[in-house]
PAKOL-895419 format. One record per atom (N, C-alpha, C): x, y, z; atom name; residue number from 1; residue in three letters. Coordinates in nm, 2 decimals, always signed. Example, Ala and Ser with C-alpha at 12.3 -4.5 7.8 and 13.67 -1.06 7.14 Angstrom:
# PAKOL-895419
px, py, pz, a, k, r
+1.32, -0.57, +0.78, N, 1, ALA
+1.23, -0.45, +0.78, CA, 1, ALA
+1.32, -0.33, +0.78, C, 1, ALA
+1.28, -0.22, +0.71, N, 2, SER
+1.37, -0.11, +0.71, CA, 2, SER
+1.29, +0.00, +0.79, C, 2, SER
# end
This chain:
# PAKOL-895419
px, py, pz, a, k, r
+0.56, +0.66, -2.24, N, 1, MET
+0.46, +0.57, -2.30, CA, 1, MET
+0.33, +0.63, -2.27, C, 1, MET
+0.24, +0.62, -2.37, N, 2, ARG
+0.11, +0.68, -2.36, CA, 2, ARG
+0.01, +0.59, -2.43, C, 2, ARG
-0.09, +0.54, -2.36, N, 3, LEU
-0.19, +0.46, -2.42, CA, 3, LEU
-0.29, +0.55, -2.49, C, 3, LEU
-0.36, +0.49, -2.59, N, 4, ASP
-0.46, +0.57, -2.67, CA, 4, ASP
-0.56, +0.64, -2.58, C, 4, ASP
-0.60, +0.58, -2.47, N, 5, ASP
-0.70, +0.65, -2.38, CA, 5, ASP
-0.63, +0.66, -2.25, C, 5, ASP
-0.60, +0.79, -2.21, N, 6, PRO
-0.52, +0.81, -2.08, CA, 6, PRO
-0.60, +0.75, -1.96, C, 6, PRO
-0.73, +0.73, -1.97, N, 7, ARG
-0.80, +0.67, -1.86, CA, 7, ARG
-0.76, +0.53, -1.83, C, 7, ARG
-0.72, +0.46, -1.93, N, 8, ASN
-0.68, +0.32, -1.91, CA, 8, ASN
-0.55, +0.32, -1.83, C, 8, ASN
-0.45, +0.41, -1.87, N, 9, ALA
-0.33, +0.42, -1.80, CA, 9, ALA
-0.35, +0.46, -1.65, C, 9, ALA
-0.45, +0.55, -1.63, N, 10, ALA
-0.48, +0.60, -1.50, CA, 10, ALA
-0.54, +0.48, -1.41, C, 10, ALA
-0.62, +0.40, -1.47, N, 11, VAL
-0.68, +0.29, -1.40, CA, 11, VAL
-0.58, +0.19, -1.36, C, 11, VAL
-0.49, +0.16, -1.45, N, 12, VAL
-0.38, +0.06, -1.43, CA, 12, VAL
-0.29, +0.12, -1.32, C, 12, VAL
-0.25, +0.24, -1.33, N, 13, SER
-0.16, +0.30, -1.23, CA, 13, SER
-0.23, +0.31, -1.09, C, 13, SER
-0.35, +0.34, -1.09, N, 14, ALA
-0.42, +0.35, -0.96, CA, 14, ALA
-0.43, +0.21, -0.89, C, 14, ALA
-0.45, +0.11, -0.97, N, 15, GLY
-0.45, -0.03, -0.92, CA, 15, GLY
-0.32, -0.07, -0.86, C, 15, GLY
-0.21, -0.03, -0.93, N, 16, PHE
-0.08, -0.07, -0.88, CA, 16, PHE
-0.05, +0.01, -0.75, C, 16, PHE
-0.09, +0.14, -0.75, N, 17, GLU
-0.06, +0.22, -0.63, CA, 17, GLU
-0.14, +0.17, -0.51, C, 17, GLU
-0.26, +0.13, -0.53, N, 18, ALA
-0.34, +0.08, -0.42, CA, 18, ALA
-0.28, -0.05, -0.37, C, 18, ALA
-0.24, -0.14, -0.46, N, 19, SER
-0.18, -0.26, -0.43, CA, 19, SER
-0.05, -0.24, -0.35, C, 19, SER
+0.03, -0.14, -0.39, N, 20, ALA
+0.16, -0.11, -0.32, CA, 20, ALA
+0.13, -0.07, -0.18, C, 20, ALA
+0.03, +0.02, -0.16, N, 21, GLU
+0.00, +0.07, -0.03, CA, 21, GLU
-0.05, -0.05, +0.06, C, 21, GLU
-0.13, -0.14, +0.00, N, 22, THR
-0.18, -0.25, +0.08, CA, 22, THR
-0.07, -0.35, +0.12, C, 22, THR
+0.02, -0.37, +0.02, N, 23, GLU
+0.14, -0.46, +0.05, CA, 23, GLU
+0.23, -0.40, +0.16, C, 23, GLU
+0.25, -0.27, +0.15, N, 24, ALA
+0.33, -0.20, +0.25, CA, 24, ALA
+0.27, -0.20, +0.39, C, 24, ALA
+0.14, -0.21, +0.40, N, 25, ALA
+0.07, -0.22, +0.53, CA, 25, ALA
+0.07, -0.37, +0.58, C, 25, ALA
+0.13, -0.46, +0.50, N, 26, GLY
+0.14, -0.60, +0.54, CA, 26, GLY
+0.02, -0.68, +0.51, C, 26, GLY
-0.07, -0.64, +0.42, N, 27, HIS
-0.19, -0.71, +0.39, CA, 27, HIS
-0.16, -0.79, +0.26, C, 27, HIS
-0.22, -0.91, +0.25, N, 28, ASP
-0.20, -0.99, +0.13, CA, 28, ASP
-0.34, -0.99, +0.06, C, 28, ASP
-0.36, -0.91, -0.04, N, 29, VAL
-0.48, -0.89, -0.11, CA, 29, VAL
-0.46, -0.89, -0.26, C, 29, VAL
-0.55, -0.94, -0.33, N, 30, VAL
-0.54, -0.94, -0.48, CA, 30, VAL
-0.64, -0.83, -0.53, C, 30, VAL
-0.58, -0.74, -0.60, N, 31, PHE
-0.66, -0.63, -0.66, CA, 31, PHE
-0.70, -0.67, -0.80, C, 31, PHE
-0.83, -0.64, -0.83, N, 32, GLU
-0.88, -0.66, -0.97, CA, 32, GLU
-0.89, -0.53, -1.04, C, 32, GLU
-0.83, -0.53, -1.16, N, 33, ILE
-0.83, -0.41, -1.25, CA, 33, ILE
-0.92, -0.44, -1.37, C, 33, ILE
-1.03, -0.37, -1.38, N, 34, ASN
-1.13, -0.39, -1.49, CA, 34, ASN
-1.10, -0.31, -1.61, C, 34, ASN
-1.07, -0.37, -1.72, N, 35, LEU
-1.04, -0.30, -1.84, CA, 35, LEU
-1.13, -0.35, -1.95, C, 35, LEU
-1.17, -0.26, -2.05, N, 36, SER
-1.23, -0.31, -2.17, CA, 36, SER
-1.13, -0.38, -2.25, C, 36, SER
-1.17, -0.45, -2.35, N, 37, ALA
-1.08, -0.53, -2.43, CA, 37, ALA
-0.99, -0.44, -2.52, C, 37, ALA
-1.04, -0.32, -2.55, N, 38, LYS
-0.97, -0.23, -2.64, CA, 38, LYS
-0.83, -0.20, -2.60, C, 38, LYS
-0.80, -0.17, -2.47, N, 39, PRO
-0.66, -0.15, -2.44, CA, 39, PRO
-0.57, -0.28, -2.46, C, 39, PRO
-0.63, -0.39, -2.46, N, 40, LEU
-0.56, -0.52, -2.48, CA, 40, LEU
-0.49, -0.53, -2.61, C, 40, LEU
-0.55, -0.46, -2.71, N, 41, VAL
-0.49, -0.46, -2.84, CA, 41, VAL
-0.39, -0.35, -2.86, C, 41, VAL
-0.37, -0.27, -2.76, N, 42, ASP
-0.27, -0.16, -2.76, CA, 42, ASP
-0.14, -0.22, -2.70, C, 42, ASP
-0.04, -0.24, -2.79, N, 43, GLU
+0.08, -0.31, -2.74, CA, 43, GLU
+0.15, -0.23, -2.63, C, 43, GLU
+0.12, -0.10, -2.62, N, 44, ARG
+0.18, -0.02, -2.51, CA, 44, ARG
+0.13, -0.06, -2.37, C, 44, ARG
+0.02, -0.13, -2.37, N, 45, LEU
-0.04, -0.17, -2.24, CA, 45, LEU
+0.06, -0.25, -2.16, C, 45, LEU
+0.12, -0.35, -2.23, N, 46, THR
+0.22, -0.44, -2.15, CA, 46, THR
+0.34, -0.36, -2.11, C, 46, THR
+0.38, -0.26, -2.19, N, 47, ASP
+0.49, -0.17, -2.15, CA, 47, ASP
+0.46, -0.09, -2.03, C, 47, ASP
+0.33, -0.04, -2.03, N, 48, HIS
+0.29, +0.04, -1.91, CA, 48, HIS
+0.28, -0.05, -1.79, C, 48, HIS
+0.23, -0.17, -1.80, N, 49, ILE
+0.22, -0.26, -1.68, CA, 49, ILE
+0.36, -0.29, -1.63, C, 49, ILE
+0.45, -0.32, -1.72, N, 50, SER
+0.59, -0.35, -1.68, CA, 50, SER
+0.65, -0.23, -1.61, C, 50, SER
+0.63, -0.11, -1.66, N, 51, SER
+0.69, +0.00, -1.59, CA, 51, SER
+0.62, +0.03, -1.45, C, 51, SER
+0.49, -0.01, -1.44, N, 52, GLU
+0.42, +0.01, -1.31, CA, 52, GLU
+0.48, -0.10, -1.21, C, 52, GLU
+0.51, -0.22, -1.26, N, 53, ILE
+0.57, -0.32, -1.17, CA, 53, ILE
+0.70, -0.27, -1.12, C, 53, ILE
+0.78, -0.21, -1.20, N, 54, THR
+0.91, -0.16, -1.16, CA, 54, THR
+0.89, -0.04, -1.07, C, 54, THR
+0.81, +0.05, -1.11, N, 55, ARG
+0.79, +0.18, -1.03, CA, 55, ARG
+0.74, +0.15, -0.89, C, 55, ARG
+0.64, +0.06, -0.88, N, 56, THR
+0.57, +0.04, -0.75, CA, 56, THR
+0.63, -0.08, -0.67, C, 56, THR
+0.70, -0.17, -0.73, N, 57, GLY
+0.76, -0.29, -0.67, CA, 57, GLY
+0.65, -0.39, -0.63, C, 57, GLY
+0.53, -0.37, -0.68, N, 58, VAL
+0.42, -0.46, -0.65, CA, 58, VAL
+0.45, -0.60, -0.71, C, 58, VAL
+0.41, -0.70, -0.63, N, 59, ASN
+0.42, -0.84, -0.68, CA, 59, ASN
+0.31, -0.85, -0.79, C, 59, ASN
+0.34, -0.88, -0.91, N, 60, PRO
+0.24, -0.89, -1.02, CA, 60, PRO
+0.13, -0.99, -0.99, C, 60, PRO
+0.16, -1.09, -0.90, N, 61, ARG
+0.06, -1.19, -0.87, CA, 61, ARG
-0.05, -1.14, -0.78, C, 61, ARG
-0.03, -1.01, -0.73, N, 62, SER
-0.13, -0.95, -0.65, CA, 62, SER
-0.23, -0.87, -0.73, C, 62, SER
-0.22, -0.88, -0.86, N, 63, LEU
-0.32, -0.81, -0.94, CA, 63, LEU
-0.38, -0.91, -1.04, C, 63, LEU
-0.51, -0.88, -1.07, N, 64, MET
-0.59, -0.96, -1.16, CA, 64, MET
-0.65, -0.86, -1.26, C, 64, MET
-0.64, -0.89, -1.39, N, 65, PHE
-0.70, -0.80, -1.49, CA, 65, PHE
-0.83, -0.87, -1.54, C, 65, PHE
-0.94, -0.80, -1.53, N, 66, GLU
-1.07, -0.84, -1.58, CA, 66, GLU
-1.10, -0.77, -1.71, C, 66, GLU
-1.14, -0.85, -1.80, N, 67, VAL
-1.17, -0.79, -1.94, CA, 67, VAL
-1.32, -0.80, -1.97, C, 67, VAL
-1.38, -0.70, -2.02, N, 68, THR
-1.52, -0.70, -2.06, CA, 68, THR
-1.53, -0.81, -2.16, C, 68, THR
-1.62, -0.91, -2.13, N, 69, GLU
-1.63, -1.03, -2.21, CA, 69, GLU
-1.67, -1.00, -2.36, C, 69, GLU
-1.78, -0.92, -2.37, N, 70, THR
-1.83, -0.90, -2.51, CA, 70, THR
-1.72, -0.85, -2.60, C, 70, THR
-1.64, -0.75, -2.55, N, 71, GLU
-1.54, -0.69, -2.63, CA, 71, GLU
-1.43, -0.79, -2.66, C, 71, GLU
-1.40, -0.87, -2.56, N, 72, ALA
-1.29, -0.97, -2.57, CA, 72, ALA
-1.33, -1.07, -2.68, C, 72, ALA
-1.45, -1.11, -2.68, N, 73, ILE
-1.49, -1.21, -2.78, CA, 73, ILE
-1.49, -1.15, -2.92, C, 73, ILE
-1.53, -1.02, -2.94, N, 74, ILE
-1.54, -0.96, -3.07, CA, 74, ILE
-1.39, -0.94, -3.12, C, 74, ILE
-1.30, -0.91, -3.03, N, 75, ASN
-1.16, -0.89, -3.07, CA, 75, ASN
-1.07, -1.00, -3.03, C, 75, ASN
-1.11, -1.12, -3.03, N, 76, ILE
-1.04, -1.23, -2.96, CA, 76, ILE
-0.90, -1.25, -3.03, C, 76, ILE
-0.89, -1.24, -3.16, N, 77, ASP
-0.76, -1.26, -3.22, CA, 77, ASP
-0.66, -1.16, -3.18, C, 77, ASP
-0.71, -1.03, -3.17, N, 78, ARG
-0.62, -0.92, -3.14, CA, 78, ARG
-0.59, -0.92, -2.99, C, 78, ARG
-0.67, -0.98, -2.90, N, 79, ALA
-0.66, -0.97, -2.76, CA, 79, ALA
-0.57, -1.09, -2.71, C, 79, ALA
-0.55, -1.19, -2.79, N, 80, ARG
-0.48, -1.31, -2.74, CA, 80, ARG
-0.33, -1.28, -2.70, C, 80, ARG
-0.25, -1.21, -2.78, N, 81, PRO
-0.11, -1.19, -2.74, CA, 81, PRO
-0.09, -1.12, -2.61, C, 81, PRO
-0.16, -1.00, -2.59, N, 82, PRO
-0.14, -0.93, -2.47, CA, 82, PRO
-0.20, -1.01, -2.35, C, 82, PRO
-0.31, -1.08, -2.37, N, 83, SER
-0.36, -1.15, -2.25, CA, 83, SER
-0.27, -1.27, -2.22, C, 83, SER
-0.21, -1.33, -2.31, N, 84, ALA
-0.11, -1.43, -2.28, CA, 84, ALA
+0.01, -1.38, -2.20, C, 84, ALA
+0.05, -1.26, -2.24, N, 85, TRP
+0.16, -1.19, -2.16, CA, 85, TRP
+0.11, -1.16, -2.02, C, 85, TRP
-0.01, -1.12, -2.00, N, 86, LEU
-0.06, -1.08, -1.87, CA, 86, LEU
-0.07, -1.21, -1.78, C, 86, LEU
-0.10, -1.32, -1.84, N, 87, SER
-0.12, -1.44, -1.76, CA, 87, SER
+0.02, -1.51, -1.71, C, 87, SER
+0.13, -1.46, -1.76, N, 88, ARG
+0.26, -1.51, -1.72, CA, 88, ARG
+0.29, -1.49, -1.57, C, 88, ARG
# end
């Protein structure tokens, strides 16, 4: 799986890796991953997040995704389905 912009995949993966290391050390911390709204309309994002959950074993509730507001508002109709998936 490859997102349109490999930096988005790298940011998501780095967030999961940091969270996994923190959980392994016994700390209960929520990591915030900041993304622009553009990757939210890439259906491969949810696949990538699912694979990172499996790969790292991270509790998904230990991650929060922040979306750039301006872009989210401009692309609100396209951003709704993935953001609904992320909030599960």
